[in-house]
TORNU-520251 format. One record per residue: x, y, z of N, C-alpha, C, O in turn. Coordinates in pm, whole numbers, plus 50000, padded with zeros to 5 digits. Example, Ala and Ser with C-alpha at 12.3 -4.5 7.8 and 13.67 -1.06 7.14 Angstrom:
513194943150780512304955050780513204967050780514244966850846;512854977550708513674989450714512905000350787513415011450804;
***
This chain:
411720517629318410630508529406410130520229434410790530629427;408790519629472408330530829574406840524229638405720520729601;407480525129732406160523229854405930533829930406720542229973;404500532329946403850546230010402820538330114402150528130096;402890543530184401440541330348401280550130408402150558730420;400130550930466399610562330534398210556130654397090551430636;399090559730779397640558430848397480569131010398210572131105;395900572230962395650578531086395860574831233395440563731263;396410582031328397100578731443396470588731546396610600831537;395760582431643395080588831785396360593631852396690587431953;397110603631812398180608231938398660623831894399050624031777;398700632831940399460647731886400700642731761401230631631756;400880652231687401610652331566402830655131651403800647531642;402860663931723404610666631856404670648331872405700642731837;403650641231918404000631632002404830621631906405840615631942;404350620931804404300608731651405810617731635406690610731687;406240627531594407030630931527408730625031645409780619831608;408240629031784409100624031892409610612131896410820610231907;408670601931885408710586931781409880585131692411060581431696;409220588531631409480589531469411130594631468411700588331378;412000603031530413330609631551413720608331614414840613431613;413310600231745414530587931802414930575831758414650563931747;415970586931732416690574031577417020561831689416160553031700;417990561031758417960547531844416590536631829416270525531784;416170545831886414660538031974414290530331806414110518231791;414260535631747413900529331553413770515031583412870507731539;414810511131668415060493131626413480489831707413320478231669;412460492531780411740490831883410400492431730411200485431667;409920493431688409110494831541409750489031435409090481831361;411110491231410411430485931238411720471131287412560469331375;411190462831243411420448131265412950444731221413530449531124;413450435731313415200433831263415970445831223416520445331113;416070454931284416810466631207417460472531402417210469131517;418250481431340419330485831436419600494931363419810494331242;419620511431483419810524231419421290533631488421340535031611;422040537631429422900546231519422940555131461422850556331338;423150565631569424100579231508425200581631474426080577531549;425690590031330426910589931333427500598831382426650604231453;428860606831397429650616931454429020626631418428690624831301;428610637531460428050648831377426970654331454427030652131575;425720663031397424210666731507423940652631493424450644231418;422830651631600421950640931633420550645631547419820637731488;420380658431554418910656931502419060672531423419790681331467;418290673731309418320681631215418940682931039419620673730994;418700691330981419500686930855420450682730867420700682530987;421600677030783422970672830786423420657130943424360650030977;422100659630979422380639731063422700630931002422180630830890;423630619631031424080610530948423840602131015424520602231118;422800590031005422450575431058422660562830933422500561230812;423180554631064423470545730999422220530831068421740529831181;422050521330945420700512031021421370498630920421560499130799;421570490430988421440474831005420440466930977420010462631084;419690461530867418810456930882419290439730846420240436730773;418520431830904418580415930886419380410530965420000417631044;419580395130962420150387231098421490381231021421530377530904;422800381431140423490369031066424350376930945424510389130949;424760370630863425130377930733424410378330650425030379430544;423360378030636421890384530557421890395430621421260397130726;422560403530569422170421330636422480432830531423540432530469;421640442030514421510451430491421970461630566421390463230674;423190472030531423670482230603423440491230523423940488430414;422830502530525421930517330505422690528330526422190534230622;423500533430491423800549330563423240558930489423210560630367;422650567630615421410577130551421760593430604422370595030709;421360603930530421440620530572420420623630570419810622730463;419770628530682418800636530705418920649530603419810657630631;418040652230479418350664130414417160676230408417400687830374;416110672130440415000677930518414680684730639415370676230695;414320691230723414100688330833413360700430843413740710830788;411980699130933410650706130932409330701731023408150700030992;410160700531170409400695531268408810702831292409200714231267;407150699931373407080685631348405990682831227404760683031227;406640680831158405590682030995406250670630931405770659430918;407620675430884408210668430761409790660130787410800665630830;409720652330765411290645530714411920642630612411330633130560;412860645630549413420633530421414880628730487415610635730558;415070617330451416230609630476416820606430297415930605230213;418110605430257418260607130142419290591730221420130592330310;418750578830141419830567630115421200567430021421260569229900;422190565030109423740564930038424370552730025425570551730003;423520542330038424160529030024424640522529898424260527329791;425270514129899425630504429807424630497829740424600495129620;423820495329824422760482629765421380494129760420650493429662;421070504429867419920507429840420220524329831420900530529912;419450530729698419620548229719418420553329674417750547229591;418070564829726417130572929731416640579229835417330580929935;415330583829827414850593529970413780582530035413210572929984;413760587830168412420579030220411860592730264412760600230303;410530598630268409580609630364409020601730448408870589530453;408550616230556407980610730642407270623230671407860632530726;406030624030638404970638230660404030633030765403580621530765;403740643230863402940638430931401790653430914402450663630930;400870655230897399800662530889398950659931005398490648531016;398570672031126397470673431229396570676431184396380686331114;395470664431233393900664831234393460674131324392590682031287;393980674631461393170678031552394120678631683395350678131684;393510679631759394590680931944395020667831976395820665732068;394520658431901395090645031918394880635331822394280624831849;395290637631718394880631331572395480635531479395340647731469;396400628931365397740633331284397320621931176396730611531207;397630624931068397760614930967399720610730948400420620530922;400210601130958401580601130911401530589030807401130577330806;402260600130703402860591030566404400586630546405380594030547;404360572930528405330571430448406040566530316405960554830277;406820577830241407130569430139408460570630070408970581230036;409100555330048410310555429993410330550629836409560542529785;411410557729772411480558129613412800560229659413470568829716;412950543429589414780536029588415030529529457414200523929386;416250531129439417110522229321417420512029390417730515329504;417460503629377418170490829428418720480729352418130475529257;420420476429409420870469929312421190469429171421150459929093;421630485429147422300489729042421120488228968420000485529013;421520490428827420810490528674420200472628645420710462528597;418610476828718418120462028690417170462528591417140472728522;416060450028561415050452628523414230460128625414570462528741;412770464428549412190472428645411140464628742410480467828841;411360449828649410440440128746410940437228850410060438228936;411950433828897413380431129004412670443629118412420440829235;412450455329065412110465329156410620458129228410380452729336;409990460629131408160452829193408250444529289407660445029397;409390432529235409180425929303409950424529469409730418229573;410930433929422411400436929557410230443629670409790439529777;410040452929606408670465529668407880451029754407730449429875;407530443529659406320436229746406860424829842406140417729913;408400424129832408750416429929408590420430020407900415530109;409630437430027409310445330153407990450530249407920457130353;406950444030156405070448630197405050449130344404720458930411;405520434430399405490429830565406100438630642405590443330744;407380441830591408190450830688407610462130693407070464730801;407520471330595406990484030645405180485930687404660495730739;404660476030655402850472130716403570472730874403600483330936;404060462030923404760459431068405230471331120404890473331237;406010480831060406990488031128406020500731155406320508031249;404430504631049404440518231056403230511731157403180519331254;402350502231172401450498931276402180495431374401380491931461;403750493531431404020494231581404530506631590404710508031710;404890516731533405420531431548404070536731537404230546731607;403010537231504401380538631576400990534731646400260543431694;400860521531730400510517531826400950519731942400200518232038;402440524131960403550531132047403340544032083403880548932182;402260552931977402460568631968400660565132026400500572132126;399550558432001398520556832054398350554332222397670560332305;399320542432236399160533132390400090533132425400320521532460;401330542132450402530541332555403230533532501402900527332400;404850531932584405390520132596404670509032550403440507632552;405800498632495405100481332494403960483632435403180475932491;403310490532343401970489432286402080480132164401210471532146;402970481432090403760473431967403170466931964402180466831892;403720453132089403330440932114402160439532182401930430232260;401740444532168400230439832203399160446032062397960444032078;399530451931954398330454831877397790439031821398680431131792;396700435731811396510421331697396610425331549395910434231499;397520418231482397760412831364396780418131258397060425631164;395460412531293394710413831201394070423631144393660424131028;393960435431270393910449731240394590454331171394160465431139;395840450831108397090456631050396430465230900395610458830834;396620472230875396650479630755397780477730665398940478330705;397350474730506398350466330437399330481430397398830492630408;400630479130354401340487030320401060487930157401230477230099;400790495530102400220496729946401750501629827402500511329842;401780493429739402830492729641402670498629534401560497429482;403640506429468402980509829285401330519929296400610521729198;401080524029404399570529229397399800541229447400500543129546;399130551929367398320563129458397440565729405397010558429315;396930575729437395350582329459394350578929593394720576829708;392950578929538392260577029664392010565529668391460562029773;392260555029571392200534529657393050537729775392360537329877;394080540229794395230543829858394520548030013394700541930119;394010555230000393340567930135392310554330188392650548930293;391390550230134390110538030137391320532530210391460534430330;392380524430122392770512630181393370513930339393080505330423;394070523430366394100531830535393480525930634393740520330741;392220529830543390960530030658390220515630698389530514330799;390510504130592389620498930598390650484530676391880483430684;389400474330728390190461030792390240451930736389140446630727;391310444930672391010430330647389780423930639389650417030539;388550424530741387650421130702386600428530598385640423830537;387040439130600386080449930543386920445730437386010443030359;388310442230353388240435930243387670424730183387200424530069;387710415530259386940403630257385740402930171385320398330065;385250413830325383760411630213383510421430107382330422130074;384260428630049384280437129868384770429629844384610429029722;385530419729880385590405229790384490396329752383600395129668;384950390929851383290380129839382170388529785381350380429742;381670402229764380570406629682380680408429557379690410329486;382320407829499381920411529387382180402529301383050403729215;381140388229324381540382029238382780375929163382710372629045;383820374629232384690368829216385600378129131386800375529118;384980389729067385510400829013387600401029089388670400829028;387300401529220388320408329243388890397629389388040393029465;390170395229408390470390929502391100397729629391560409129624;391100392129710391500399429879393000409729822393180421929824;393810399029778395630401829798395170409929642396260410329585;394560413829586394170419329470393980431029549394960438329533;393190435629622392990449129647394050452929727394660462729683;394430448529825395750451229897396680453829792396570465829770;397530449029715397840450829602397920466429532398760475429541;396510465029452396440472729415394660478129419393660473029367;394820489529497393410494629598392440502029504391350507129534;393010501829388392180517429266390700506729260389890513629198;390350499929279388990494829252388380496629378387170497129357;388630497929506387710498329622386850508229628385950506829711;386870524729518385870532729559384940529829469383910536129493;384820519129325384200518529292383550504729315382630503629234;383650494129390383180485829478382000490829587380900485529602;382510501729653381840508029759380640514529653379660517329722;380460517229539379150516729480378540507029431377530509529365;378960493129450378450487429377377100483229525377310483929646;375590478629442374650476529521374490463829616373790462329716;375640452929532375470440829668376160445629757375670442929866;377610454829769378150454529861377000465229976376860462330094;376660471029945375590478329999374430469230063374190470430183;373760460829989373400451630014373460438330155372770433830246;374960436630081375510427130209375630431130334375930423430425;375260450430362375740452730467374280456730556373940452630667;373780463430489372380465730496371110463130427370140470230400;371330453830412370260445930343369100439130413369370434530524;368250438030384366930429330479366880414730542366060409130615;368100410730482368650398130511369430390830634369640380330694;369820412430617371190412530768370690419730826371270421330933;369890425230816368690434630932368010425731009368040425631132;367240416030922366180410630985366860391731080366340383231153;367750393331037368720382931120369110390831272368770385631378;369880404431266370060412731361371480408831449372080411731553;371560400831340373480395531341374110407531312373790416031229;375030407431388376290424831378377170414831309377530403131320;377390427731214379020419831105379880429631127379750441631107;380940422431176382460423931173383080434831087384130433031026;382340446831084382780455530959382980470331052382320474131149;384160477030982384700487831034383330498231016382420496630934;383460510431129382660525631093382980527530944382130530230860;383900526330928384760536430767383660524930727382480527830704;384000516030724383210509530546381770513830585381200516830480;380930515430691379820513830713379350531430620378670533130519;379860538430683379970551930635380150558930518379510568630480;381480550930439381820548130335380540542430227380340549230127;379810531930244378490530530218377720538930204377310540530089;377370544730275376260549330259376460561930226375470568630257;377300568430176378170581130186377700579230013376840586529963;378460567629929378210565529823376500560929749376010562129637;375980555229886374370550829868373760561029801373040560629702;374240572929887373520586929853373710597329765372960607029757;375250594529664375050596029573374640590929493375180597229401;373880581629433373130574129388372130578329391371610580129281;371150582929547369960581329509369410598329455368490600029375;370090607929510369900619229515370120625329343369840635029273;370770613329337370930618629139368970612829081368460615928974;368460606529166366580605529109365780611629198364630607829223;366660626929281366040631429360365490648329269366090652629170;364180655529339364530670629275364690674629414365530683529424;364080670429541363930676929625364680671429761364430659329760;365350673729859365640671629992365040677330084364950689530071;364360670330218364060676730307365060678930416365940670930448;364840690930471365320703230604364930705230690364220715230696;365160696230827365080701530928364930715230998365860720831056;363930719130991364020735231028363620739331185363890750331232;363030729831248362710728431382362320713631447362170705031360;362170710131557361620695431569360380696831518359580706231510;360400679231468359480681431393358610685431321357410682531323;359370694931227359050698031131360750703131016361900706431045;360000701330889360400690630779360030705030665358810707030667;360760715030569360490719130429361270713130305362460710230291;360690712730260361690705830089362480716230058362330728230080;363360710330006364510723529952364900717429820365060705229823;365080723029715365080720529591366680720429535366930726529431;367370715929582368950717529583369550705829538370580706429471;368940693329570369060682429510370460680429388371380672229387;370190689329312371160689629179372700688629214373600680529190;372520705629314374010710129382374410698529444375530694729410;373690690529541374230678929628375000670629560376180668329588;374160664229437374650655729357376250660029296377250653029310;376190671529234377460681329203378150679729343379320676129344;377660681529433379280679329549379540665829529380760664629517;379020655729520379300644029580379540635629471379500623429482;379910643629325380420637329215381530633729201382050625829122;382270644629350383970643329336384180631929420383530632129525;385130619329395385510612229489385780616729607384910615329694;387100623629642387620632329682386770633329817386920627029922;385560646029774384550648529867384080638929903384220639330026;383510628329873382760616429918383950607930083383760604530199;384940608229994385600604430101385960612230232386070606230339;386120623930222385630636030308385030628630435385490623430537;383700630630373382410625630448382910612830553383090611730674;382990606730470382940591030513384240586730638384230577730721;385310597430608386280598830697385750607930814385690604430932;385560614330787384700625030907383720616930969383920616631090;382800610730935381690601931035382630594731124382570595631247;383700585831044383940574231122384990581031223385530572831297;385380594231240386500600931323385740602231422386290600331530;384240605731423384060603131519382690595231680381980597831777;383210585331592383170572831664383840575631794383210573931898;384870579131794385780576231866385990596531916386290605531837;385690597732068386030618332071386940619732171386790616432289;388360626932096389350628132215389040640132346388920652032319;389000637832405389290650332528390200651832597391200645532562;390320659332709391520660632786391610675432808390930684832767;392850674432899392810690232952394210696232898394780689832810;394680705932936395790715732880395830728132994394920731933067;397170732832986397550743433062397800759033022398910761032974;397150767733032397110783133003397840791033094397460789633210;398600797533080398670812733166397880825733153397810833433057;397370826133260396020836033327396880845433368398100844133384;396200855433385396490870033545396740864033614397850865833664;395420846833692396410847033817397370833233816397390824933906;398100832833700398720821833710398500808633606397780811233510;398910798033611398850787033530397720781933549397670778833668;396530778633483395450773733475395010763933410395150766133289;394270748933441394220738933353393060743233306392610751533385;392410741533221391290739433130391060725433074392020718633035;389910721333069389570712532978388640710832823387590717032810;389160701632709388750701732600387760693332523388010682832582;387070690832458386320680632378386040682332204385500690832133;386430674732190385980671732019384520679231957384250685131853;383700675232087382430675032070381980692832150380770694832166;382850702832189382740710832219383250720432151384400724132176;382270728032019383700742931970384060747932078385210745532116;383490753332131384140762832200385110761232310385770770932344;385240750232366386560744632416387170741932394388200744732456;387220733332281388310732832109388630742832100389810743832134;388010756232056388730768332002389730773132130390710779932102;389570770832219390400778532347391930769332348392880774132410;392060757732283393130752832207393990759832154395190757532172;393430772632057394170780532005394940790532055395760796931989;394700791932172395420798232265396220793732324396810800732406;396510782532311397990773732415398620764932335399640759132372;398010762632203398770752432106400550765632001400530777932004;401490758531944402170760531878401830762931760401100755031699;402420777531691402040776431585401960765931427401380766831319;402910756531491402990746031421401480731731413401230722831331;400660737331576399610728331582398800733431539397890725331521;398390748431491397070754931511396470750331391395240750231394;397280744831234396450742431127395370727031182394210725731141;396190714631296395150707331289393550710231392392500703731395;394080725531483393120722031544392280729031437391210723931403;392790742431370391300746431284390720735931198389520736531172;391600724331143390840717031048389940708931160388740708431134;390240704431246389270696231325388120706231441387400700831524;388210719131422387300726431446386290725231321385190720531351;386460728031208385740727831095385120716431062384170716830983;385560703831120385050692231109383720691031192382620686731157;384220697031334383410691831440382000706931403380820708131438;382740713931336381120724831262380400715331163379220713531192;380700710931087379980700730999379380690131079378170689531102;380310681231123379720673831194378100675931290377120668631275;378160684931364377200690931468376170689931385375300681331387;376320703331273375280707231195374560697931109373360696431086;376160689331045375060680630911374310671031006373110670830977;374710660831137374230650031188372940653931305372060646531350;373130663931325372300671031509372240685131471372710693931543;371660687731356370830700331331370060703431443370780707431535;369120703031465368170701231588368490707631743367970716131816;369840696731751370480703831880371270715031874371430723031967;371840715831752372640733531711371590738931707371740748231786;370300739731656369690752531678368750755231833368170765231874;368910742131890368500747332013369410749432146368960755932240;370680743832152371150739232278372730739832238373410735132329;373590744932110374820743532078375340758132180375990758732284;374660769432086375750780832146374590787132192373490787032137;374990794032324374510809732373374740821432317374880819632196;374860832732345375200845432297376680846532370377710851732327;376510842132450378260844932528379310834632492380480837932477;378900822732480379480812332374379510816032225380460810632168;378760823432149378970824032022379900834932034380850833831956;379930845832111381020860032073382350850432141383250847732062;382440846532253384110836732263384170831232183385130835732120;383460817632092384060814631982384270824831844385010821631751;383640835331849383730846131696385530847931734386500845831662;385450852731876386610862231892388050851731922389230855331912;387530837031961388840830831875388640823731800388920811731806;387980830831687387870827031538388800836731463389000835431342;389390847031540389570860431486388510873031428388830882731360;387120869431479386610874431372386590891631548386690888931668;386440906431488387310915531609385670922031652384670917431597;385620930431732384140932831790384200945931712385130953931698;382680945831654381590954131608380440950631582379560944531643;380560955731474379030954131422379240937131331378210930431328;380430931331267380030919131200380360909231385380140897731424;380570913731408380360903831565378750903631644378170895231711;378530912631614377440914731728376280906931583375550897331608;376320911931473375720903431342375730892631356374630887331368;376630886031360376620873831347376350861631483376010849931469;376620868331601376030864831724374520860231735374140850331797;373590870431654372030867931690371900857631522370830851431522;372520855631425372670846831326371480829731398371730824831508;371160828231374370590813731371372070801831366372950799731283;371770796631487373540785031520373560780831380374370786231304;372420767831316373530762031196374140774931115375360776031106;373170786031050374370792630971375050802031003375370810230916;375520803731155376650803231222377430794631227378610797531215;377110783531244378370769831228378880771731074380070773431048;377590771030945378220770530820379130783930786379680785430677;379210794130902379910801330832380930801730931381640810330881;381550797931047382260795031120383230783031030384370785930995;382790773331008383270759630947383630761630875384570753930855;383420773930741383840775230621385300783030664386300782230592;385270789430770386230799630792387570793030884388760794830858;387150787030971388340773831043389170762230904390370759730901;388100756630799388430748130730389890757130616391040753030598;389160770730558390450779330483391560781230587392720781430546;391280782830739392780785730786393440774830782394510775130723;393040763030838393720750130866394480754030693395540759930672;393570748630596394690752530443395640765730415396630765330342;395170777330485396570785530492397420780830534398340774930478;397170783330679398110779430771399080767530790400040767530867;398600754830689399390742530681400870749230648400920759030574;402050743630704403260748130642403360739330535404520739930491;402590730630465402850724530340401190715130279400220709830334;401630717130152400090711230075399700693130042400230687729945;399070687830103398400679830096397300679930010396570689529984;397200662629948395640666029844394850664429965393810670829977;395190657630045393820657930179393190674030260392170676930324;394690683230206394270698030251393640699230133392420700330145;394140699529999393080705429874391620705829890390890715129854;391210693329954389590685229984389270699830078388320707630073;390230699730145389680704730294388890719230246387720722530260;390300728030171389750738930125388690740029969388380751029925;388430732229928387210729229827385850727829890384740730629844;386320721030051384770717730049384860730930169383940731130251;385630738830178385570751730253384550758630210383660762030287;384530762230054383690769229971382280762129896381450766429815;382490748529971380830743429989380590735630050380350723630036;380680746830179380260739930338379110736130328378870725730389;377890742730249376300743330307375920727830233375240717930259;376550731230156376100715430055376570702830112375880692830095;377890701930192378630695230292377460690230394377040678730403;377140698730450376160699430531374850693630554374360686830643;374410698730440373060694130370373180674930334372480665230363;374500676830257374360657030233374590655230352374420643130343;374890657030480374850647430560373260649830652372780642430737;372910658130619371640661030672370680651530644369790647030717;371060648130485370050638130424370820622530432370040613730396;371720619030458372450606630549371950601230669371820589430701;371680611330732371160613130861369930606530908369730598631000;368810614230778367780610630776367840604130713366800605930651;368340595930666368080582830551368710570330611368270558830612;370010576030670370400556730749370740560730865370390553630960;371590574430894371890569731081370710570831199370820564731306;369430580331162369040578531260367130585731175366400595531190;367150571731082365960569031000364580572231092364190567131197;363950584130999362510590331025361520583431042362180573431016;360010577331073359290574131026358530577430922358710589330896;357870573130859357090577230768355790574730735355010579330651;355700564330842353910560230835353010571630848353320582630894;352030568630811350660581430850350560580931002350190569230994;350560582531092350140591331223351280586031300351310587631422;352100580631247353550579831317354120589531327354070598831246;355110589031483355310602131554356490608031453357320600731399;356430617631443357860624231374358570625531461358450629031579;359820620631363361170621231489361540607431531362740604831545;360760599431551360950588631626361960578331524361790577831402;363010570431596363910563231474362870546931489361960541931555;363940543831363362720531631325363560519631415363110508231422;
***
């Protein structure tokens, strides 16, 4: 019996970890469950726990032991019960200063040696339990005490059973309304329940012209009616649509200055970039992540004592300042988000980057915080065009996120891949921006750069 679910949570990895390993409090987010710590260490490898799930005589006693302890990123628990045996793994991947991805995977052998179909039935029966538990935990981490009781269940993302691969990642971001739209426009080929049980069809449906038409078609835009779909679905559709469009193009326009564009004959390279489903997913997730931007303040020790500093995910200089204040375990997430910011700003707002993003002082500070020492290299990079500097730094930050991560994930493998193709990723976002996000008027005499 194998169950795996994943969620992106807008909270620090350390905060999610603290809630996750507060053993006695797990009953607040695991439905119908109480947990107690058995005699011995309370935290760390060797900690023994006992969870009781159920009501009255219908209960399952689950003795467990922590066998891997890597705070704040990974914890593995071994189930030693008479009914359930196997392992449960919690993995927390930092994605920025206030954002991380939590993955919960259970690999269990249940009720002795029974046919495999029994395990499948049991796993599907357990799906609502895992769905609600992870939703409650993430809601609590994002919104504070009691938030688990305020999260609307219609927004609950489904636990995926017996499925691995990219479909799981898409299912993590899509709402029930999104899945209903995909099923409705598939012409009856799939049902919502099918997509919940087996999301491997989701990437194929996102490339279906009928699905794109249902969201961006003339009938929808002419009506002025707002669709109740998630930003992630919108961005995923335009990324997949661009992959098809670029395959029939020889060149793509690039904005070199306000109201100035030049044709760049790199469409085949951009098609090659989008030929990877994992890269398409990274771009969709990146665009959706900036629909809400984290900001706040942190304390640093200076020569004049402790001082408060502010950061914003749209200000790379201030965000890079966090590298001097966070622990080693949190630095990969900061580097990852810095790479995201560089790609987002240079891909979606290249004109802003060219004119306003960095002055010489900010560029020099950013290079220093990124490990570029004083000398000719830094002096040369300070004078680079801003977009070119963002390309260099973004690739560097993605590589650092990959190199410093305490463990490897499939998502980090893609980050390392995009680091080597950063310019192609930026150019794809340029095309998506001009074509769908802020489309340019093409009519003769129309003001260049005017939105439709």
